[in-house]
N, C-alpha and C positions, 0 to 999 in steps of 0.2 A: 506494499498497500503505499500510500504516499501523496504528496503535490507537485505539480508542476507550474511555475508562476510563467506567464507568460507580460510584458511589457515592452509595449510598442509605442517609439518617440511619435510625436506627430505633428511636425511642425513643417507638413507636405510643401507649403508655398516658398520655402525657405529651404528647402533640400536637408528638411531635419535638422540645422543647426541651431546650436546651443547657446542659449542667451540664460543668463541669472535666472529668471523667474524658473523656466526648463531645468536647469541644473540643479536646484532646490526641489521643484516637487520629484525629480530622478532620487535624488538623495532620499528626501523621505520614503518615497514608496520601498526602496531597495532595503533601507533601514526596518522598516515595517516587517519588510518579509525575512531578514535576518532572525529575527525571533521566534520564527514558527520553525516548530520540531518537527513539523510534517512533510516541512519542504524536503527534495529533493533535487529540483533543481531550476533555475531561472532562463529561459529565452527572452534574448534580448531583441528587437526589431526596431526596422523602420519602415515609416507608413508612407505610400504612395510610388514602390517599384523603384522610385529615380536614385533613391538613396540610403546610406543606411545610416551618417549621421556627414554632413557635410561641412562640417566643422565650427569654430567657435562663432560667435556673431560678429561677424563684421562691426556693423554700426557703432558697438555696444565698445568694441578694442579699439578703434579709430577715437573715439572720447575719452582714452583709457588716458590717464597720467600718471608720474613716479609713483604718486600717492596710490590711486586706485590699480593702478596695473597690478601691485602686488595681492589685494584680496579678489579679483578676477579671474587670476591665475591660480591662487587656494581652490576657490572656485571647481573649476577643471578638476584638481588632484582631488580635492572630497569624494567630486562623481564619481573618476576612476577610482577608487582609493575602494570606496563603499561595492564596489562590484568584488576587488581581491581580496577583501573581508569577509564578504557575505560566506557562512560555511558552506555551502555549497556549490557544484560545479554553476558557471554560466555560460552558454552556449550564443556566441554570438549569431546571427544571421541577418549573414551582406548581402543586399540586395542592392547593385546601385553603387555609388561613392562612399568610401570611407577614406575623408580626409582629415588632416591635422586634427585637432580635439576629436575628431571622429576614428579614426585608425590609433588613437592612443585608447580610448574608451575601448576599440575591439582587441587590445593588446593585454588589456586589462581584465578580459575574461579570459575564462580558461580553453575554449575551444573556440575557432573560426571557421565558420560552412559556410564558403559563398558561392555569390553565380557565378554563371563566365559573363556575365556584363558589369560585375562590380571592379571598380577602379581605385587603388588604391595611392596615395599620397601624402608629403608633410610638407605641403607648399609655404608655408610661414618666411621662411627667409625670399620669398618672390615680396610677401608684402610689408620687408623690414624688423621682422619680427623670427629671433632664433627659435627651434623646437622644441619644447621645456616639459617639465614633471612627468608624466608618463612615457615618452619616447623614451625615456630611460631602461624601457624594456625591451626597444626594437632590438639592439644589439644580438641581446640574448637570443633571440627568435633566428635573425637571419647572419648573425654577424658582423662583425665595424664596417667590413668591405660595402657589403651592399647598401646597412645602414649611414652608410655617409653619402652612396648615390642619391636617398630618399629624401637626406635631411639638409644636407650641401647643398642639390642642387634641385631640388624643390620639384622636381617632375614627378609626373602620376606612374603606376605602372597596372597593368591588366592581370586577371586572377590568375592565367596562367603562369604569369614569371612568380605571383605572389605564391604562387602552390609551389613552385620551382625552389624558391627563397627559403621557404618556410614558415614565410608571414601569415598562412593559412594552413590547416588541416585539409582542408575538402573543398572541392570546385564541381557542382553540380550545374544543370539547368534551369532557370529561375522556376519555370513550373517543376521539378523535382526538388525543390529549396524544404515544403515543407518536408516532404516525406524521407529527407536525410535528417533533419531535425527530430524526426521520430525514431529512426532508426539509433539515433545515439541514447535519446533517452531510452528506449527498449532496452541499450547496454547497461545505462545506470540504474534502470530498475530492476534488473537480474544481479546487481552486485549486491554485497550489504550498505547501506544506508548510513549506520555511523563508521565501517570502512572508506566509503569514498570522503566523509568529511575528515578525518581523518587524514587520508590522502593528502587533501586538499591542504590540509593544515602544516602537514611534515613538508609539500612540494615547497611552501612558504617557505618555510625555514633552511632548506635547501637553497634558495634564492643568497643568502647572507652566510652561510656557512662555508668553511672554508671543507673540502672532502671528508680529511679523517673526522670531522665534528658530525658531518651531515649522515654519515653514516653512523655515529654513536646517537644522533638525535632518532633516527631509528627502530634503536633497541629499546627505546622509550618507546615509541610508537605501539609497537609493537605489544608488549608488554599491558600499555593502554588500552590496546583493542580487547584482550580479555578480560578487562574489567566488567563489560558487559556478555550475555549470552551467545551474543550476535557470533563469535566465529568458531562457538562451539555447536552452533547446531546446525549451521550451513555446513558445517565440515562432516556431520556426522550424518547429514542431509544428501552429501558429494557423493560419499561409503555405501549408503545405501544404494544409489543410481547406479553405481559401480557394480557390487556385487546383482543387484536386480538387470 
């Protein structure tokens, strides 16, 4: 059992760009979901078929000053961080543009499924600003060479390139997107709900630990898994299936 949450960003007249109000609403929704014990996954998408998230609001950024810039970009970070801190996997369903803050949101998710018409880019340098906050996660996925191409040149790549670079995990035809998301959800539902939560938490520890300590952290997590009866139940069900 359990629940899957679906969150769709709908600012389609502006390619689902994120302004302050939309970011605050998104953070609020994700934080509410974080409190739910029955939650197994979150699917994040953009409305309208043209964009996942087209970036941060250009009019809001154009009006920034040295005093307000910090607050605005902190909101972008908080939006990304809410998804990273959600205890369950977040699946980004990307149809159309994932640019700038939109790509930062996408890389803050756990899995990315894109359609063949998806486009990815970090065009900030082309409007006079560097790519920051969760853009720091991009080199971990695609390496520093390709990350420099995206961030320093500001040019977009297609879905096929994103797949080859490791920026997304799967690419499907637009009409197959929902089915592919369902396939991923089915796989998550076949796993132990507590095990999946422990796995996400452990993998975030790995990001900040040297190899030896990352391995040690796994020992603690393994022991923690047995604080509930989930492993015992699932292991015995597995061995029964094997014998049967």
